[in-house]
C-alpha positions as CSV (number, residue, x, y, z in Angstrom):
1,X,-10.4,-47.4,-60.7
2,X,-7.7,-46.1,-63.1
3,X,-5.4,-48.9,-61.9
4,X,-8.0,-51.5,-62.3
5,X,-8.8,-50.3,-65.9
6,X,-5.1,-50.4,-66.8
7,X,-4.7,-53.9,-65.4
8,X,-8.0,-55.4,-66.9
9,X,-6.2,-57.8,-69.1
10,X,-4.0,-59.1,-66.3
11,X,-5.8,-58.2,-63.0
12,X,-3.5,-57.7,-60.0
13,X,-6.3,-57.3,-57.5
14,X,-9.1,-59.7,-56.6
15,X,-11.4,-57.4,-54.9
16,X,-12.5,-53.7,-55.0
17,X,-13.3,-52.5,-51.4
18,X,-15.0,-49.3,-50.4
19,X,-15.1,-47.6,-53.8
20,X,-17.7,-45.1,-55.0
21,X,-20.8,-46.9,-56.5
22,X,-20.8,-44.3,-59.3
23,X,-17.4,-45.6,-60.4
24,X,-18.3,-49.3,-60.0
25,X,-21.6,-48.8,-61.9
26,X,-19.7,-47.3,-64.9
27,X,-17.4,-50.4,-65.4
28,X,-19.6,-53.4,-64.7
29,X,-17.7,-55.3,-67.4
30,X,-14.7,-55.4,-65.0
31,X,-16.6,-57.4,-62.3
32,X,-18.2,-60.7,-61.8
33,X,-21.6,-60.7,-60.2
34,X,-21.4,-62.2,-56.6
35,X,-24.0,-62.0,-53.9
36,X,-22.2,-62.3,-50.6
37,X,-23.5,-64.2,-47.6
38,X,-26.3,-62.0,-45.9
39,X,-26.8,-60.2,-49.2
40,X,-30.5,-60.2,-48.1
41,X,-29.6,-58.1,-45.1
42,X,-28.6,-55.2,-47.3
43,X,-31.3,-52.8,-48.4
44,X,-32.4,-53.0,-52.1
45,X,-31.3,-49.3,-52.8
46,X,-27.7,-50.2,-51.5
47,X,-26.8,-53.1,-53.8
48,X,-26.9,-54.0,-57.5
49,X,-29.8,-56.5,-58.0
50,X,-27.5,-58.8,-60.0
51,X,-24.7,-58.6,-57.5
52,X,-22.2,-56.6,-59.4
53,X,-21.6,-54.4,-56.3
54,X,-22.7,-54.3,-52.7
55,X,-22.5,-51.1,-50.7
56,X,-21.3,-50.9,-47.1
57,X,-21.8,-47.4,-46.0
58,X,-22.5,-43.8,-47.1
59,X,-20.7,-40.5,-47.1
60,X,-22.6,-37.2,-47.2
61,X,-21.9,-33.7,-48.5
62,X,-21.6,-31.2,-45.7
63,X,-20.4,-27.6,-45.3
64,X,-17.4,-26.9,-43.0
65,X,-18.0,-23.5,-41.5
66,X,-15.3,-21.6,-39.7
67,X,-17.3,-19.8,-36.9
68,X,-14.6,-17.3,-36.2
69,X,-14.1,-16.1,-39.8
70,X,-17.9,-16.1,-40.3
71,X,-18.2,-13.8,-37.3
72,X,-15.4,-11.6,-38.4
73,X,-17.0,-11.2,-41.8
74,X,-20.4,-10.8,-40.3
75,X,-21.9,-13.6,-42.4
76,X,-24.9,-15.7,-41.5
77,X,-24.5,-19.2,-40.2
78,X,-27.2,-21.3,-41.5
79,X,-26.7,-22.1,-45.2
80,X,-28.2,-23.6,-48.4
81,X,-26.8,-24.1,-51.8
82,X,-28.7,-21.1,-52.9
83,X,-27.2,-18.9,-50.1
84,X,-23.7,-19.7,-51.3
85,X,-24.5,-17.9,-54.6
86,X,-25.1,-14.6,-52.8
87,X,-22.5,-11.9,-53.3
88,X,-21.8,-11.7,-49.5
89,X,-20.0,-15.1,-49.8
90,X,-17.6,-13.9,-52.6
91,X,-14.1,-15.3,-52.0
92,X,-15.2,-17.2,-48.9
93,X,-15.9,-20.8,-50.4
94,X,-13.7,-23.7,-51.5
95,X,-15.1,-27.0,-52.9
96,X,-13.7,-30.0,-54.6
97,X,-13.2,-30.6,-58.3
98,X,-15.8,-33.2,-59.5
99,X,-13.4,-34.5,-62.0
100,X,-10.8,-35.6,-59.4
101,X,-12.9,-36.0,-56.2
102,X,-15.9,-38.3,-55.7
103,X,-17.1,-35.8,-53.1
104,X,-17.0,-33.1,-55.7
105,X,-18.9,-35.2,-58.2
106,X,-21.7,-36.2,-55.8
107,X,-22.1,-32.5,-54.9
108,X,-22.4,-31.4,-58.5
109,X,-24.7,-34.3,-59.5
110,X,-27.0,-33.7,-56.6
111,X,-27.5,-30.1,-57.6
112,X,-28.0,-31.1,-61.3
113,X,-30.5,-33.7,-60.5
114,X,-32.4,-31.4,-58.0
115,X,-32.7,-28.8,-60.7
116,X,-34.0,-31.1,-63.4
117,X,-31.0,-32.0,-65.6
118,X,-32.7,-35.3,-66.4
119,X,-35.7,-33.4,-67.7
120,X,-33.5,-31.3,-70.0
121,X,-33.3,-28.2,-67.9
122,X,-30.0,-26.8,-68.9
123,X,-30.4,-23.6,-66.7
124,X,-29.0,-25.6,-63.8
125,X,-25.5,-24.9,-65.2
126,X,-26.3,-21.2,-64.8
127,X,-26.7,-21.8,-61.1
128,X,-23.3,-23.5,-61.1
129,X,-21.9,-20.5,-62.8
130,X,-23.3,-18.2,-60.0
131,X,-21.9,-20.5,-57.4
132,X,-18.5,-20.4,-59.1
133,X,-18.4,-16.5,-58.9
134,X,-18.0,-17.0,-55.1
135,X,-15.4,-19.9,-55.1
136,X,-11.8,-19.2,-54.5
137,X,-10.5,-22.5,-55.8
138,X,-11.4,-26.1,-56.5
139,X,-9.3,-28.8,-54.8
140,X,-8.5,-32.2,-56.0
141,X,-9.7,-34.0,-52.9
142,X,-12.9,-33.9,-51.0
143,X,-11.3,-33.4,-47.5
144,X,-9.0,-30.4,-48.5
145,X,-11.9,-27.8,-48.3
146,X,-12.7,-28.7,-44.8
147,X,-9.1,-28.5,-43.7
148,X,-8.7,-25.2,-45.4
149,X,-11.8,-23.9,-43.8
150,X,-10.6,-25.2,-40.5
151,X,-7.4,-23.0,-40.6
152,X,-9.4,-20.0,-41.6
153,X,-8.3,-19.6,-45.1
154,X,-12.0,-19.3,-46.1
155,X,-15.3,-19.2,-44.2
156,X,-16.8,-22.2,-45.9
157,X,-15.4,-25.5,-47.1
158,X,-17.7,-27.8,-49.1
159,X,-16.7,-31.2,-48.1
160,X,-18.3,-34.3,-46.5
161,X,-19.7,-35.1,-43.0
162,X,-17.0,-37.3,-41.6
163,X,-14.1,-34.9,-42.4
164,X,-16.0,-31.9,-40.9
165,X,-16.8,-33.9,-37.9
166,X,-13.2,-35.0,-37.5
167,X,-12.1,-31.3,-37.8
168,X,-14.6,-30.5,-35.1
169,X,-13.4,-33.3,-32.9
170,X,-9.8,-32.1,-33.4
171,X,-10.7,-28.7,-31.8
172,X,-10.9,-26.5,-34.9
173,X,-13.3,-23.6,-34.6
174,X,-15.8,-25.0,-37.2
175,X,-19.4,-26.1,-37.4
176,X,-21.1,-28.6,-39.6
177,X,-24.1,-27.7,-41.8
178,X,-26.0,-29.7,-44.4
179,X,-27.5,-28.0,-47.5
180,X,-31.1,-27.0,-46.9
181,X,-32.0,-28.5,-50.4
182,X,-30.7,-31.9,-49.4
183,X,-27.3,-33.3,-49.1
184,X,-25.9,-35.3,-51.9
185,X,-24.3,-38.5,-50.9
186,X,-22.4,-41.5,-52.4
187,X,-22.3,-45.2,-51.4
188,X,-18.9,-47.0,-50.8
189,X,-19.2,-50.5,-52.2
190,X,-17.3,-53.8,-53.0
191,X,-17.1,-55.9,-56.0
192,X,-15.5,-59.1,-57.2
193,X,-12.9,-58.4,-59.9
194,X,-13.2,-60.4,-63.3
195,X,-10.2,-62.6,-63.7
196,X,-9.3,-62.6,-60.0
197,X,-6.4,-65.0,-59.2
198,X,-8.0,-65.9,-55.9
199,X,-11.7,-66.0,-56.3
200,X,-12.6,-68.2,-53.5
201,X,-10.6,-66.1,-51.0
202,X,-12.0,-63.0,-52.5
203,X,-15.6,-64.3,-52.1
204,X,-14.7,-65.1,-48.3
205,X,-13.6,-61.5,-47.9
206,X,-16.7,-60.2,-49.6
207,X,-18.9,-62.2,-47.2
208,X,-17.0,-60.8,-44.2
209,X,-17.2,-57.3,-45.5
210,X,-21.0,-57.1,-45.1
211,X,-21.0,-59.2,-41.9
212,X,-22.5,-57.9,-38.7
213,X,-19.1,-57.5,-37.1
214,X,-17.7,-55.6,-40.0
215,X,-20.7,-53.3,-40.2
216,X,-20.5,-52.6,-36.5
217,X,-16.8,-51.5,-37.1
218,X,-17.9,-49.2,-40.0
219,X,-20.6,-47.7,-37.9
220,X,-18.0,-46.1,-35.6
221,X,-16.8,-43.8,-38.3
222,X,-19.9,-43.5,-40.7
223,X,-23.1,-41.6,-40.6
224,X,-24.9,-44.8,-41.9
225,X,-24.1,-48.3,-42.9
226,X,-26.3,-50.4,-45.2
227,X,-26.8,-53.5,-43.2
228,X,-30.4,-53.6,-41.7
229,X,-30.6,-53.0,-38.0
230,X,-27.2,-51.4,-37.4
231,X,-27.2,-47.7,-36.4
232,X,-24.2,-45.4,-36.5
233,X,-22.1,-45.3,-33.3
234,X,-19.6,-42.6,-34.5
235,X,-17.6,-41.3,-31.5
236,X,-17.1,-38.0,-33.5
237,X,-19.9,-35.5,-33.8
238,X,-21.9,-37.0,-36.7
239,X,-25.7,-36.6,-36.6
240,X,-28.0,-39.6,-36.9
241,X,-28.7,-40.3,-40.6
242,X,-32.5,-39.7,-40.0
243,X,-31.7,-36.1,-39.1
244,X,-30.1,-35.3,-42.4
245,X,-32.2,-34.4,-45.4
246,X,-30.7,-36.3,-48.2
247,X,-30.9,-35.3,-51.9
248,X,-32.6,-37.7,-54.4
249,X,-29.6,-39.4,-56.0
250,X,-29.6,-41.6,-59.1
251,X,-26.3,-43.5,-59.2
252,X,-27.1,-45.3,-62.5
253,X,-27.6,-41.9,-64.2
254,X,-24.5,-40.4,-62.5
255,X,-22.4,-43.2,-63.6
256,X,-23.7,-43.2,-67.2
257,X,-23.3,-39.5,-67.6
258,X,-20.1,-38.9,-65.6
259,X,-17.8,-38.3,-68.6
260,X,-20.1,-35.8,-70.2
261,X,-20.8,-33.9,-66.9
262,X,-17.1,-33.7,-65.9
263,X,-16.2,-32.5,-69.4
264,X,-18.7,-29.8,-69.4
265,X,-17.8,-28.8,-65.9
266,X,-14.1,-28.7,-66.8
267,X,-14.7,-26.5,-69.8
268,X,-16.5,-24.0,-67.6
269,X,-14.6,-24.1,-64.3
270,X,-11.2,-25.8,-64.6
271,X,-9.1,-22.6,-64.3
272,X,-9.7,-22.4,-60.6
273,X,-8.4,-25.9,-59.9
274,X,-5.2,-25.7,-57.8
275,X,-2.8,-28.6,-57.5
276,X,-2.3,-29.8,-54.0
C-alpha cells in the first residue's frame, strides 16, 4: 500500500491482489470500481457494494502454543484473551505490532470492538495494558510469533491460523487454539488501480481471481474462501471455518480509525517492538 500511495500520480501497477480489506477501504480514491465476472457468486459481506474491492479469502487470528514449554511451565492449555492477562503467563507471550502487521491490527481491533470501543468504552485500553504486562515483545510480522513459539522461545505466539497449521505440519511441538471470545479475522481482497496502464488486461485478471478454478486453488491453503459453494481443502491441519468462533469485525470502522488506533497503541506499547 505504501508503494501504491507513493506512485499514485504515476501508477506502476494495474491491480492490487490479496491485500487486507482494512487497507483497501482506507484508500478507495486510489481505485476504480469494477465488479468482476461472477461478482454475484461472492457473499455480500465479502465485497464492496460498489465494486471498489472484492475479497477472495480470509485469515484468522490463532494462538500457537508450544506444548513442551507449556508442560514445563505447568501452564493450562485452553486459552482465551482473558487468560493471557493472568500473571501465570508473564514473559510467555509474543504477538505482532498492529502498526506493521495486518495480523496484529486485526487482533487489536477485534478486542477493541468486542469491548465496546465504538460505544465509547475506553476501558478496553486497560485490558490491552494488562495483556502487555505479559508480553515479551511485539514483532513486525504476523508469522514471527508462531515461529518463535515453535522453537520454544515462549509458550504462546499470537499469530494466524495458516502459519500455526504450517508449523504443526512441519513437525514442531505446537498446537493451535482460537480465542474463546472469538477470533479476529481479515479478508484478503483485490482492486483495480486508478490510472492502470493496462485496464482491460487487469479486468481479465480480476475476473480470473474470483473464478471457480482460482478459488479451488486458494482453498488448499485457506480456512475459508469467499466464493459460494467452495469449502476449504487445506492439506495442513486447519479446522473447518464453521468450527471457529469468529469475532464481530467492522472493516469500514477499522479502516477509518486505523491511524488513530495505531498512534494510540504506539504511544502505549512501542517500546517492546523488536526489529527483525
